[in-house]
Chimera marker file (.cmm) of the C-alpha trace (Angstrom):
<marker_set name="trace">
<marker id="1" x="-1.903" y="-8.775" z="4.391" r="1" g="1" b="0" radius="0.5"/>
<marker id="2" x="-5.628" y="-8.872" z="5.200" r="1" g="1" b="0" radius="0.5"/>
<marker id="3" x="-5.291" y="-5.971" z="7.633" r="1" g="1" b="0" radius="0.5"/>
<marker id="4" x="-3.321" y="-3.960" z="5.091" r="1" g="1" b="0" radius="0.5"/>
<marker id="5" x="-5.831" y="-4.740" z="2.371" r="1" g="1" b="0" radius="0.5"/>
<marker id="6" x="-8.686" y="-3.568" z="4.604" r="1" g="1" b="0" radius="0.5"/>
<marker id="7" x="-6.887" y="-0.357" z="5.479" r="1" g="1" b="0" radius="0.5"/>
<marker id="8" x="-6.106" y="0.372" z="1.850" r="1" g="1" b="0" radius="0.5"/>
<marker id="9" x="-9.699" y="-0.225" z="0.820" r="1" g="1" b="0" radius="0.5"/>
<marker id="10" x="-11.054" y="2.048" z="3.531" r="1" g="1" b="0" radius="0.5"/>
<marker id="11" x="-8.487" y="4.830" z="3.706" r="1" g="1" b="0" radius="0.5"/>
<marker id="12" x="-6.142" y="4.460" z="0.779" r="1" g="1" b="0" radius="0.5"/>
<marker id="13" x="-8.446" y="4.512" z="-2.214" r="1" g="1" b="0" radius="0.5"/>
<marker id="14" x="-8.025" y="7.895" z="-3.858" r="1" g="1" b="0" radius="0.5"/>
<marker id="15" x="-11.160" y="7.417" z="-5.940" r="1" g="1" b="0" radius="0.5"/>
<marker id="16" x="-9.489" y="7.124" z="-9.326" r="1" g="1" b="0" radius="0.5"/>
<marker id="17" x="-8.083" y="3.625" z="-9.073" r="1" g="1" b="0" radius="0.5"/>
<marker id="18" x="-4.947" y="4.568" z="-7.188" r="1" g="1" b="0" radius="0.5"/>
<marker id="19" x="-4.055" y="2.902" z="-3.922" r="1" g="1" b="0" radius="0.5"/>
<marker id="20" x="-1.811" y="4.060" z="-1.114" r="1" g="1" b="0" radius="0.5"/>
<marker id="21" x="0.439" y="1.637" z="0.752" r="1" g="1" b="0" radius="0.5"/>
<marker id="22" x="2.012" y="2.829" z="3.975" r="1" g="1" b="0" radius="0.5"/>
<marker id="23" x="5.083" y="1.259" z="5.515" r="1" g="1" b="0" radius="0.5"/>
<marker id="24" x="7.369" y="2.435" z="8.254" r="1" g="1" b="0" radius="0.5"/>
<marker id="25" x="10.940" y="3.663" z="8.123" r="1" g="1" b="0" radius="0.5"/>
<marker id="26" x="12.349" y="0.285" z="9.198" r="1" g="1" b="0" radius="0.5"/>
<marker id="27" x="11.370" y="-1.192" z="5.825" r="1" g="1" b="0" radius="0.5"/>
<marker id="28" x="13.828" y="-1.135" z="2.953" r="1" g="1" b="0" radius="0.5"/>
<marker id="29" x="12.741" y="0.404" z="-0.336" r="1" g="1" b="0" radius="0.5"/>
<marker id="30" x="12.721" y="-3.079" z="-1.860" r="1" g="1" b="0" radius="0.5"/>
<marker id="31" x="10.447" y="-4.406" z="0.889" r="1" g="1" b="0" radius="0.5"/>
<marker id="32" x="8.040" y="-1.487" z="0.494" r="1" g="1" b="0" radius="0.5"/>
<marker id="33" x="7.894" y="-1.968" z="-3.290" r="1" g="1" b="0" radius="0.5"/>
<marker id="34" x="7.302" y="-5.685" z="-2.842" r="1" g="1" b="0" radius="0.5"/>
<marker id="35" x="4.474" y="-4.954" z="-0.400" r="1" g="1" b="0" radius="0.5"/>
<marker id="36" x="2.949" y="-2.468" z="-2.839" r="1" g="1" b="0" radius="0.5"/>
<marker id="37" x="3.102" y="-4.984" z="-5.690" r="1" g="1" b="0" radius="0.5"/>
<marker id="38" x="1.508" y="-7.699" z="-3.576" r="1" g="1" b="0" radius="0.5"/>
<marker id="39" x="-1.226" y="-5.333" z="-2.425" r="1" g="1" b="0" radius="0.5"/>
<marker id="40" x="-2.022" y="-4.116" z="-5.940" r="1" g="1" b="0" radius="0.5"/>
<marker id="41" x="-2.241" y="-7.691" z="-7.162" r="1" g="1" b="0" radius="0.5"/>
<marker id="42" x="-4.818" y="-8.527" z="-4.466" r="1" g="1" b="0" radius="0.5"/>
<marker id="43" x="-7.080" y="-5.502" z="-4.798" r="1" g="1" b="0" radius="0.5"/>
<marker id="44" x="-9.265" y="-5.437" z="-7.888" r="1" g="1" b="0" radius="0.5"/>
<marker id="45" x="-9.106" y="-2.222" z="-9.857" r="1" g="1" b="0" radius="0.5"/>
<marker id="46" x="-5.813" y="-0.949" z="-8.480" r="1" g="1" b="0" radius="0.5"/>
<marker id="47" x="-3.851" y="0.482" z="-11.361" r="1" g="1" b="0" radius="0.5"/>
<marker id="48" x="-1.264" y="2.571" z="-9.572" r="1" g="1" b="0" radius="0.5"/>
<marker id="49" x="0.413" y="2.671" z="-6.198" r="1" g="1" b="0" radius="0.5"/>
<marker id="50" x="1.607" y="5.621" z="-4.159" r="1" g="1" b="0" radius="0.5"/>
<marker id="51" x="4.134" y="4.767" z="-1.465" r="1" g="1" b="0" radius="0.5"/>
<marker id="52" x="4.913" y="6.573" z="1.734" r="1" g="1" b="0" radius="0.5"/>
<marker id="53" x="6.928" y="5.699" z="4.800" r="1" g="1" b="0" radius="0.5"/>
<marker id="54" x="5.951" y="6.760" z="8.283" r="1" g="1" b="0" radius="0.5"/>
<marker id="55" x="8.189" y="6.920" z="11.353" r="1" g="1" b="0" radius="0.5"/>
<marker id="56" x="8.354" y="3.582" z="13.128" r="1" g="1" b="0" radius="0.5"/>
<marker id="57" x="6.682" y="3.333" z="16.506" r="1" g="1" b="0" radius="0.5"/>
<link id1="1" id2="2" r="1" g="1" b="0" radius="0.2"/>
<link id1="2" id2="3" r="1" g="1" b="0" radius="0.2"/>
<link id1="3" id2="4" r="1" g="1" b="0" radius="0.2"/>
<link id1="4" id2="5" r="1" g="1" b="0" radius="0.2"/>
<link id1="5" id2="6" r="1" g="1" b="0" radius="0.2"/>
<link id1="6" id2="7" r="1" g="1" b="0" radius="0.2"/>
<link id1="7" id2="8" r="1" g="1" b="0" radius="0.2"/>
<link id1="8" id2="9" r="1" g="1" b="0" radius="0.2"/>
<link id1="9" id2="10" r="1" g="1" b="0" radius="0.2"/>
<link id1="10" id2="11" r="1" g="1" b="0" radius="0.2"/>
<link id1="11" id2="12" r="1" g="1" b="0" radius="0.2"/>
<link id1="12" id2="13" r="1" g="1" b="0" radius="0.2"/>
<link id1="13" id2="14" r="1" g="1" b="0" radius="0.2"/>
<link id1="14" id2="15" r="1" g="1" b="0" radius="0.2"/>
<link id1="15" id2="16" r="1" g="1" b="0" radius="0.2"/>
<link id1="16" id2="17" r="1" g="1" b="0" radius="0.2"/>
<link id1="17" id2="18" r="1" g="1" b="0" radius="0.2"/>
<link id1="18" id2="19" r="1" g="1" b="0" radius="0.2"/>
<link id1="19" id2="20" r="1" g="1" b="0" radius="0.2"/>
<link id1="20" id2="21" r="1" g="1" b="0" radius="0.2"/>
<link id1="21" id2="22" r="1" g="1" b="0" radius="0.2"/>
<link id1="22" id2="23" r="1" g="1" b="0" radius="0.2"/>
<link id1="23" id2="24" r="1" g="1" b="0" radius="0.2"/>
<link id1="24" id2="25" r="1" g="1" b="0" radius="0.2"/>
<link id1="25" id2="26" r="1" g="1" b="0" radius="0.2"/>
<link id1="26" id2="27" r="1" g="1" b="0" radius="0.2"/>
<link id1="27" id2="28" r="1" g="1" b="0" radius="0.2"/>
<link id1="28" id2="29" r="1" g="1" b="0" radius="0.2"/>
<link id1="29" id2="30" r="1" g="1" b="0" radius="0.2"/>
<link id1="30" id2="31" r="1" g="1" b="0" radius="0.2"/>
<link id1="31" id2="32" r="1" g="1" b="0" radius="0.2"/>
<link id1="32" id2="33" r="1" g="1" b="0" radius="0.2"/>
<link id1="33" id2="34" r="1" g="1" b="0" radius="0.2"/>
<link id1="34" id2="35" r="1" g="1" b="0" radius="0.2"/>
<link id1="35" id2="36" r="1" g="1" b="0" radius="0.2"/>
<link id1="36" id2="37" r="1" g="1" b="0" radius="0.2"/>
<link id1="37" id2="38" r="1" g="1" b="0" radius="0.2"/>
<link id1="38" id2="39" r="1" g="1" b="0" radius="0.2"/>
<link id1="39" id2="40" r="1" g="1" b="0" radius="0.2"/>
<link id1="40" id2="41" r="1" g="1" b="0" radius="0.2"/>
<link id1="41" id2="42" r="1" g="1" b="0" radius="0.2"/>
<link id1="42" id2="43" r="1" g="1" b="0" radius="0.2"/>
<link id1="43" id2="44" r="1" g="1" b="0" radius="0.2"/>
<link id1="44" id2="45" r="1" g="1" b="0" radius="0.2"/>
<link id1="45" id2="46" r="1" g="1" b="0" radius="0.2"/>
<link id1="46" id2="47" r="1" g="1" b="0" radius="0.2"/>
<link id1="47" id2="48" r="1" g="1" b="0" radius="0.2"/>
<link id1="48" id2="49" r="1" g="1" b="0" radius="0.2"/>
<link id1="49" id2="50" r="1" g="1" b="0" radius="0.2"/>
<link id1="50" id2="51" r="1" g="1" b="0" radius="0.2"/>
<link id1="51" id2="52" r="1" g="1" b="0" radius="0.2"/>
<link id1="52" id2="53" r="1" g="1" b="0" radius="0.2"/>
<link id1="53" id2="54" r="1" g="1" b="0" radius="0.2"/>
<link id1="54" id2="55" r="1" g="1" b="0" radius="0.2"/>
<link id1="55" id2="56" r="1" g="1" b="0" radius="0.2"/>
<link id1="56" id2="57" r="1" g="1" b="0" radius="0.2"/>
</marker_set>
């Protein structure tokens, strides 16, 4: 979670309070939503989440 939080802070902040959470295509939709919720709860000021899935490596 710390790595994800750092990545979101550096690359995922859109500048208007939105955060981007990236998962890969091995994650279920439920798992990705759960990850997004957990991330938003840990990052102050996040009011919305955009989700995207990338191809797994």
